[in-house]
N, C-alpha and C positions, 0 to 999 in steps of 0.2 A: 860749640859747645861752652857751659861754665861751670867752672872748675869750681863751683860750689856747688852744683848737683853732684860729679865724681868726689869729691870729699864729704856730702853724705853719705853718698854710697857707700865709699871705704868705710866711714864711722859704724855705719848700719852690716857691712858684713862683717868688721873685727868684733865689734859687742860681743857678739855670744860667746866668743872663742876667749876675751875675756873677764867674760862671766859664768865662765862655766856654771857652777851651783844653781845659777838661777836658771840655766840652758836645762838641766838634769832635774828639776825642780818642777820646771814648766812643763815638760815633757812626758813627765806623772799626770798632771793634773791634766794631757790630750789627749791621754793612754785611760783617765776615769772616765773622762768625757765620750770617748767613743763606747768606753765598756758600759756606761748610763742607757745609751741610744739603743747598743745591741739590746741590752737586757732586757730593754723596754718593750721593742720591737717583737723578742722571742716569747715574753710576755703573754704579750697581747694577741698573739698568735695561738699560743697554749689555752687562750681565755680563762687567762687569768688577766685583768681586767687593772681591780685594787692595784696590786703589785707595777706593772704595769705601766699606768697612770704618777704612780710614785716616784718610776725610775727617771721618766720622761718628766715631770719639773725638777729631778736632782741634776739633769741631763742639761734643762735649763738654765739650774741657777750655778751650771760647772762653765758653761760658755759664758755668762754674765762676767762670773769673775775672770776667764781669758780676757773677754774687753774690757775688764779696767783695770787687768796686766796691760795692757794698751794705752791706756790712759795715763797710767802712772809713766810708760816711757816713752808718749808723745810728751807730758812734764819733764822729762828728764829727771826725774825721781831717784832717789838712793835706792832709798825700800821700795821695791815693785810688791811687794805681795801683801795683802791688809782680808783677810778673810769678810766679814759681813761689807769694811769698803770699798774693796776691788769689785763686788756684787752693784752694792749703788753706785759707783760711779758706771761700770758696766751696762747698767739700763739707761743711766744718764746719756750715756755715748750711744746706744742702740736708740732714744730714741731722738738725740739731736741728728745722727744721721737717718731718720726718718725724715726727718723735720725737709732739712737740706734734699733730701732725692723725692722727695715726695711724687713730683711731679715724672723722672722717670718712674717710680713704682705703681703709679696709678697707666704711666703706658703702656708698662709692663703686661699690667693686670690685664689690661685692653686689649694688648699683643695674642698673652694666651688666652683669653676668652675666644677672640678673633682663628688661632691657629685650632682651638680645641674644634670651632665650629665647621674650618675647614678640611679637616681629619677624619672630622664625621661623617662629610657629605662627599669624601676623593674618592671611594670609589664608584658613587654611581658620577659622577663627573666625566670621569675618567673612561666609564665604559658605557657611558649613556650620551655624555652631551658633546662634552670638548673634545675627546678622546687623551689621549696620553699628553699630549698639549698643556693641559690641566695641571700635571703634578709638576711640569716643571715651572708652568705660572704661579702653583702653592709655594714649592720651593724657594723663586724668586721673592714673592711674597711677602716668608719666612725671614729673608736675607735683610730685606728694603728694613723690616721691623728691628731687628738685631742690630744692625746698624746705627738706625737714630735711639734705641736705647743707649746706644755703649755711647753715643755722642752729646747723652743728654749726664748719663753720668758721668764725662769725664767733664762737662763744663762745668755744673755743678759741684766737681770735686776740686774745682781751682778755688773756690769761696768756702766747700766743708771742711776741707784739711789745714786753713791758718785756723778758721773755727773752731776745730776741735782740739788743737795745740792750743789755741787761749783758754779755752775753757781749763784742758791740763794743767796749764802754767800757770791760771789762778785758783782754781780749786774750786770753782761757782760755776754751776749750770748756766747763767744768766752773761757767762763771759763770752760765751757760743755765739749770743746778738748782740754782742756789744760794735757793733756795722763802723765805728767808726776808727776802735783800734783793728776790727778785721780789715778793713779795706789799705791801712797801714800798714798792715802786715803783708799783705798782697803788694803794696805800692815797693816796697821794701826790696820784696822776695823777686818782682817783678812777676806780673802775671806767664809770661813767657816763658818761665822758667818754670814757674809750674807744672804750666803745661809740658813745657821738652820732661819735667821730673818727674811727672806721671806715664810720659812715655817708657821713658831711662829703666824707671821701676819695673816697668812691663816686660820691657825685654829684657832685661837682666833677670825676675822673676823665671822668664820661660826659659833661660840660659843655664838659669840654677837648676831647677826642673827637667832638664833634660841630663844634666849630669848627677843628680839624685838617680834619675830611672837607667842609666847607665850604672851606675855603684850596686844599686839593687838588682840590676837582669844578670850581672857579672857574679853576684854573690850564688843568686839562684840556683848558677849552672852545679854548684856544689850540694848532693843530695842531701834534705828533710835541714842539716843544722845553718847551710849554708842558705835557706828562704826565710828561716826562723831570723838569723840574724841579718839578712839584707831587710825582713819588713822594720827590724828594731833601729837600726841604721838611717833608716831610710823613716821610718820615725822623728826620729830628733834631729835630723838634717829637716826634716820639712819643718819643725819648730824652729829652726836658725834662723829661717825665712819668714818666720814672722816677728823676730827681732829686726830684720834687717827693714824689713818694712816701714814696722815703725820708728824705728830708732834711725830712718834714713828722714821722715817727714818733721821729728824733734831738732833734727838738726839743721834742714832746708831753713827752717823759721826763728832759728836762734839766730839773735843778734848778734853772738859771739863771735859766728861760723860764718864770716864776710868773704 
């Protein structure tokens, strides 16, 4: 195991505790995003299309602001909040991610279409032609698609993450496609360490989510107040995971973190 990976993970975990103001403010932003989505769905369901569309657009802008905050963290910036700046950077990050993961996205769409077609004919396949074995065949097919999508996402992330960090550090959209610099970053960080970093961060996130779930579950045992407190603490801790992941990658490609 690489010491750099665990050093980066340690800095990611400690970051929100060292920047409590940022943590609190971003939690409020996450709450606003969730409220906008809930309001949009409620308004559309109630037949108020105009308000629903407005709230939906607001939720997108808030999400872009959050993505922009991630860019600032990837770039190791001290000031991570800027209203219009974050929205613009967030949109650029979204485009960069889609470009690097375009093959993964296409395969996901194909899998969704194939899965939808399979589900439509599932009852007929199971009862008329192939019997119960058809169900297991379709489930196995879903599993193969999921594994393929996961492999593609991880493979392209090896190139995407240094590209995103390079974009964040330089502050230029084109920096995400300066392949000479990106391959140099991969060479410095080592591609297998990047892959290992993806796996370590994934496992760490699962462990932290389990811990968060246990905390929220225990608090929910307290009638009414416990449920509310648990939900608030759970959200705060989930936002903390956002800091962990972004700072982790910033440090992985930080030349000073050797």
